[in-house]
C-alpha positions as CSV (number, residue, x, y, z in Angstrom):
1,M,-19.6,-12.2,71.0
2,N,-17.7,-9.2,69.6
3,P,-17.1,-9.9,65.8
4,S,-13.4,-8.8,65.9
5,L,-12.6,-11.1,68.9
6,K,-14.6,-13.9,67.3
7,L,-12.5,-13.5,64.2
8,L,-9.3,-13.4,66.2
9,T,-10.3,-16.6,68.1
10,V,-11.1,-18.5,65.0
11,V,-7.9,-17.5,63.1
12,A,-5.7,-18.2,66.2
13,I,-7.1,-21.7,66.7
14,A,-6.9,-22.5,63.0
15,F,-3.3,-21.3,62.9
16,E,-2.3,-23.4,65.9
17,I,-3.7,-26.6,64.7
18,S,-1.9,-26.2,61.4
19,F,1.4,-26.9,63.2
20,T,0.2,-29.6,65.6
21,Q,-0.9,-33.2,65.3
22,V,-3.3,-33.7,68.1
23,L,-6.3,-35.7,66.8
24,T,-8.3,-35.4,70.0
25,V,-8.3,-31.6,69.7
26,N,-9.4,-31.8,66.1
27,V,-12.3,-34.0,66.9
28,V,-13.4,-31.8,69.8
29,L,-13.3,-28.7,67.7
30,I,-15.4,-30.4,65.0
31,V,-18.0,-31.5,67.5
32,V,-18.1,-28.0,69.2
33,S,-18.4,-26.3,65.8
34,L,-21.2,-28.6,64.7
35,I,-23.1,-27.9,67.9
36,L,-22.7,-24.1,67.4
37,L,-23.9,-24.4,63.9
38,L,-27.0,-26.4,64.9
39,V,-27.7,-24.0,67.8
40,N,-27.7,-21.1,65.3
41,R,-30.1,-23.1,63.1
42,V,-27.9,-23.2,60.0
43,K,-29.8,-24.7,57.1
44,L,-29.5,-28.4,56.4
45,K,-28.4,-27.7,52.8
46,T,-25.6,-25.5,54.0
47,L,-24.5,-28.2,56.5
48,L,-24.4,-30.8,53.7
49,W,-22.3,-28.5,51.6
50,L,-20.0,-27.8,54.5
51,T,-19.6,-31.6,55.0
52,G,-19.5,-32.9,51.5
53,V,-16.9,-30.5,50.0
54,P,-14.3,-31.1,52.7
55,L,-15.1,-34.8,52.8
56,F,-14.2,-35.1,49.1
57,L,-11.0,-33.0,49.4
58,A,-9.9,-34.6,52.7
59,S,-10.4,-38.1,51.3
60,A,-8.5,-37.3,48.1
61,L,-5.6,-35.8,50.2
62,V,-5.5,-38.8,52.6
63,W,-5.7,-41.3,49.7
64,S,-2.8,-39.7,48.0
65,L,-0.7,-39.7,51.2
66,A,-1.6,-43.3,51.9
67,L,-0.4,-44.4,48.5
68,R,3.0,-43.1,49.3
69,G,3.1,-45.6,52.2
70,D,5.3,-43.5,54.5
71,A,2.5,-41.8,56.6
72,S,1.2,-43.3,59.8
73,S,-2.5,-43.8,60.4
74,H,-2.5,-41.2,63.1
75,F,-1.1,-38.6,60.8
76,L,-3.6,-39.5,58.1
77,W,-6.5,-39.0,60.6
78,V,-5.0,-35.7,61.7
79,I,-4.9,-34.4,58.1
80,F,-8.4,-35.7,57.5
81,T,-10.0,-34.1,60.5
82,R,-7.9,-30.9,60.1
83,M,-9.8,-30.1,56.9
84,F,-13.1,-30.3,58.6
85,V,-11.8,-28.1,61.5
86,Y,-10.9,-25.4,59.0
87,V,-14.3,-25.6,57.3
88,Y,-16.4,-25.8,60.4
89,L,-14.5,-23.1,62.3
90,G,-14.9,-20.8,59.4
91,A,-18.5,-21.6,59.1
92,T,-19.2,-20.8,62.8
93,F,-17.8,-17.4,62.1
94,T,-19.4,-16.7,58.7
95,Q,-22.8,-18.1,59.6
96,T,-23.1,-16.2,62.9
97,T,-21.6,-12.9,61.9
98,Q,-23.1,-10.1,59.8
99,P,-20.7,-8.4,57.4
100,L,-21.9,-5.0,58.5
101,A,-21.4,-5.8,62.2
102,L,-17.9,-7.1,61.4
103,T,-17.0,-4.0,59.4
104,R,-18.2,-1.7,62.2
105,S,-16.3,-3.8,64.8
106,L,-13.1,-3.8,62.8
107,E,-13.3,0.0,62.5
108,Q,-14.3,0.7,66.1
109,N,-12.7,-2.0,68.1
110,A,-9.7,-3.1,65.9
111,K,-9.0,0.5,64.8
112,L,-8.9,-0.5,61.2
113,P,-8.8,2.6,58.9
114,A,-12.3,3.5,57.7
115,K,-11.3,3.2,54.0
116,F,-10.3,-0.4,54.5
117,A,-13.3,-1.2,56.6
118,Y,-15.7,0.2,54.0
119,G,-13.7,-1.2,51.2
120,F,-14.3,-4.7,52.7
121,L,-18.0,-4.0,53.0
122,A,-18.2,-2.7,49.5
123,A,-16.4,-5.7,48.1
124,F,-18.8,-8.1,49.9
125,N,-21.8,-6.2,48.7
126,L,-20.5,-6.3,45.1
127,L,-20.4,-10.1,45.0
128,P,-24.1,-10.4,43.8
129,K,-23.4,-7.7,41.2
130,I,-20.2,-9.5,40.0
131,K,-22.2,-12.8,39.7
132,A,-24.8,-11.0,37.6
133,E,-22.1,-9.4,35.5
134,V,-20.5,-12.8,34.8
135,A,-23.9,-14.2,33.7
136,T,-24.4,-11.1,31.4
137,I,-20.9,-11.5,29.8
138,H,-21.5,-15.2,29.4
139,A,-24.9,-14.6,27.7
140,A,-23.5,-11.9,25.4
141,A,-20.7,-14.3,24.3
142,L,-23.2,-17.0,23.5
143,M,-25.1,-14.5,21.3
144,R,-21.9,-14.0,19.3
145,G,-21.3,-17.7,19.0
146,Q,-18.6,-17.8,21.7
147,V,-18.6,-20.2,24.7
148,L,-16.8,-18.8,27.7
149,H,-16.1,-21.4,30.3
150,F,-15.4,-20.6,34.0
151,W,-11.6,-21.0,33.2
152,S,-11.7,-18.6,30.3
153,P,-9.3,-15.6,30.9
154,Q,-11.5,-13.4,28.7
155,L,-14.4,-13.8,31.1
156,Y,-12.5,-12.7,34.2
157,F,-10.7,-9.9,32.3
158,K,-14.1,-8.3,31.5
159,V,-15.3,-8.7,35.1
160,I,-12.1,-7.1,36.4
161,L,-12.7,-4.1,34.1
162,A,-16.3,-3.8,35.3
163,A,-15.2,-4.0,38.9
164,M,-12.6,-1.2,38.4
165,N,-15.4,1.0,37.0
166,W,-17.6,0.2,40.0
167,S,-14.8,1.0,42.4
168,D,-14.4,4.5,40.8
169,Q,-18.1,5.0,41.1
170,L,-18.1,3.9,44.8
171,A,-15.2,6.3,45.6
172,A,-17.0,9.2,43.9
173,A,-20.2,8.3,45.8
174,M,-18.4,8.3,49.2
175,L,-16.8,11.6,48.5
176,S,-20.1,13.1,47.5
177,H,-21.6,12.0,50.8
178,G,-18.9,13.8,52.7
179,F,-16.5,11.0,53.5
180,V,-13.0,12.4,54.3
181,E,-10.2,10.0,55.2
182,G,-8.7,10.7,58.6
183,A,-11.4,13.1,59.7
184,P,-13.2,12.6,63.1
185,R,-16.2,10.3,62.7
186,T,-19.3,9.5,64.7
187,Y,-21.0,6.1,64.6
188,A,-24.7,5.4,64.1
189,V,-24.3,2.1,65.8
190,R,-21.8,1.3,68.5
191,I,-20.3,-2.2,68.7
192,P,-19.5,-2.9,72.3
193,L,-16.4,-4.7,73.5
194,R,-17.4,-6.3,76.8
195,A,-15.3,-8.0,79.4
196,R,-17.2,-11.2,78.8
197,D,-16.0,-11.2,75.1
198,W,-12.4,-11.0,76.3
199,W,-13.1,-13.8,78.8
200,F,-14.6,-16.0,76.1
201,C,-11.8,-15.4,73.8
202,G,-9.1,-16.1,76.4
203,L,-10.8,-19.2,77.8
204,S,-11.3,-20.6,74.3
205,L,-7.6,-20.2,73.5
206,L,-6.6,-21.5,76.9
207,I,-8.6,-24.7,76.6
208,V,-7.1,-25.3,73.1
209,Q,-3.6,-24.8,74.5
210,L,-4.3,-27.3,77.3
211,G,-5.5,-29.8,74.7
212,L,-2.5,-29.2,72.4
213,F,0.3,-29.3,74.9
214,T,-0.8,-31.8,77.6
215,G,0.1,-35.0,75.7
216,L,-3.2,-35.9,74.2
217,P,-3.1,-38.3,71.2
């Protein structure tokens, strides 16, 4: 499926279930998302993380609401399952979509300005470098007898300064390679936007609407 339409579908569904309390739709979305993840052969470790983290957060949230005593069991189950819907829907997108393909699709199909599309791709590719920079800063602090925890402002301030330096270097590199904002561009790889992609997006949203507004529990 086209990455831009896939993103639109996931965001639209997640937005709608945020304002509805249809438990059946939540359960169906969880099952469908799990099936898609299994079909795409997502690693077991990833699935366990995708299940364990929302399980802890959803349990804590439901427990706190239950202690208040003014929430129905149906509402508590809706809140519990909604957390899994968010995580699994997001995972079906992130685990089946390449960042480069998404960037190209946003630029070509969604008409996102090139500087924003490549900025998104650059930010994604900088994540491993940021992680390494955090480890370097943490090690350097230990050598000076300082312990920087993950909540230490000094740690993130230094990382932000490094990221600003990288952004300047990236901008200079793009200009040196002939990037001109607003200039006509050709594409090495075309991301097609087929009729079947529109059909899949439309049918998915239609099925969700039928589930949400036909009186299901």
